[in-house]
C-alpha positions in Angstrom: 11.4 4.2 -16.6 14.3 2.4 -14.9 15.2 5.6 -13.2 12.1 5.9 -11.0 10.8 4.7 -7.7 7.4 4.4 -6.0 7.1 6.5 -2.8 4.6 6.5 0.1 3.1 3.1 -0.9 -0.1 2.1 1.0 -2.6 -0.6 0.6 -6.3 0.3 0.9 -8.7 -2.6 1.2 -12.3 -2.6 0.0 -14.7 -5.2 1.2 -17.5 -6.4 -1.0 -19.4 -8.2 1.7 -20.2 -7.4 5.4 -18.1 -4.2 5.3 -19.5 -3.1 8.6 -18.0 -6.1 10.3 -14.4 -5.2 9.5 -12.5 -2.3 10.9 -9.1 -1.1 9.7 -6.8 -1.0 12.8 -3.4 -0.3 11.3 -1.5 0.3 8.1 2.1 -0.5 7.6 3.2 1.6 4.6 6.3 1.3 2.4 8.4 4.4 2.3 10.0 3.7 -1.1 10.5 0.9 -3.7 12.7 0.9 -6.8 11.0 0.5 -10.2 10.5 -3.1 -11.1 11.2 -4.1 -7.4 9.1 -6.1 -5.0 8.2 -5.3 -1.4 5.4 -5.6 1.1 2.9 -3.2 2.7 0.3 -4.4 5.2 -3.2 -3.6 6.6 -4.5 -5.0 9.9 -8.2 -5.6 9.9 -10.3 -6.5 12.9 -13.8 -8.0 13.3 -15.9 -8.1 16.5 -15.0 -10.9 18.9 -17.0 -14.0 18.3 -18.3 -12.8 14.9 -18.4 -15.5 12.1 -18.1 -13.0 9.3 -16.7 -13.8 5.8 -15.7 -11.1 3.3 -14.2 -10.7 -0.1 -11.6 -8.0 -0.4 -9.9 -6.1 -3.2 -6.7 -4.2 -2.3 -5.8 -1.0 -4.0 -2.1 0.1 -3.9 -1.6 3.9 -3.9 1.7 5.5 -4.4 3.6 8.4 -5.9 6.2 7.9 -8.7 9.4 10.0 -8.3 12.1 10.2 -10.9 15.6 9.2 -9.8 18.7 11.4 -10.6 21.1 8.9 -12.4 24.2 10.8 -11.1 23.2 10.6 -7.4 20.7 7.7 -7.3 18.4 9.9 -5.2 14.8 10.5 -5.9 14.0 14.1 -7.1 11.5 15.8 -4.8 9.7 17.6 -7.7 9.8 14.6 -10.0 
């Protein structure tokens, strides 16, 4: 599995409390990440001005795994 990478990585938050008070404003995805690597992806959430809202979130990371051609180091489009 060393010859694979994650592509199109995005974080999708789920709120367990007061979901209606939080709005997803922006997502900063990660284009690609090598297997066993680390990187960041971000989500910007907004709440109404002056609101005193608390929430518990779980983040789900969604991505596509692509095989990497060992001779070129490039991810295979059909992999």
